[in-house]
N, C-alpha and C positions, 0 to 999 in steps of 0.2 A: 443585732446584726449591724454591721458597718458597711455602707455602700459609698465608696468614694470618701468624701469628707463629712458625710451626714449619716446620722443613725436613723434607721427605719424600723417600724414595728414588724416583728417576724410574721410571715405569712405561711399559710399551709398550702401544700400542693396536693391535688387529687391524683392518686396513683392507683394502679391495679393492685389489689390485695389478694384476690383469690380467683381461680379460673378452673372450670370443668370444661375441657375441650372435647368436642364431638360426642356429646351425650345423645343417645337415641331416645326420643319421646315414645313412651309405651302406650299412653292413653291420654284422653282429654275428658274433662267433666265440666260441661258448660254451667250447669245449675249448682254452683258452689260459690261461696262468698268471695273467692279470689285467691290468688297466689299460685305457687308451684310446689308440688310435692317431690322431694328428692330423697332417695335412699340415704339414711342417716350415716352409713359408712362412707358413702361418697362425699357427703357434706363434710364429715370429719377429715377425710383425706385431703380435701381441697381447702380446708380452713373456713368453711362457711358456717355461720351461726344460725340457729333457728330464728326465723322472722327477719333475717337480714335482707336488706334491699339488694336486688340483683338486676343486671341488664341481661336480657336473653336475646341472642342473635340466631336467627334461623338460617342455616346454610342452604336449605332447599328453596326458600322463596324470598329471602332477603329481609323479611320482617324483623324488626327490633322492638322490644317492649321492656318496660320496667315493671317489676313485681317484687314479691318477697318469697323466700323459700320456707317451707314447713317440712319437718322431718317425716319421712316415710319409714316403713319397717326396714331395719338393718338387714343387709344381705339380699334384699329383694330386687335390687337393680332398678327400682322404680324411678321414673321421671315422668310426672303427670302434670299437664297444664290444667289449671283450675280456673273457673269463672270466665271472664271476658277474654283472657289470653287464649282460651280454647278456640276462639274464632280466628286467631292469627297463626297458630301453630298446630299442625296436624300430627296424628299418630304416625310413627316411623320417621318423622323429620329428624334431622341431625341438628343439634343446637350447641352453642357455646354459652356457658353461664359465667358471667363476670361480676365480681363485686369490687368496689373501690373503697379506699380509705383516704383520710386527710392526714398528711404527714408534714413534718418540718423538712425543708430542703436537705438538711444534713442527713 
């Protein structure tokens, strides 16, 4: 890449890759190793991969947390907070699930 009269090493930019907007949490399971279970159909529709890191924003209480998604049964509509995240997000809360990727500016 050329910047002015000097060449710089290309840098990556962190951009939003996938988003599930206003998903309703159905359940929480505190005694679980961690993560977030999401209906595999919803994951596919949003472009989320199994075990992908996600940022979860809770619209009910403002909490934000980082975890990873694991696929739940297709067609179940399941969104379940697992492990420590179950202390920050309650059943029936509305959440936004975001994943990011690193891309070249072009």
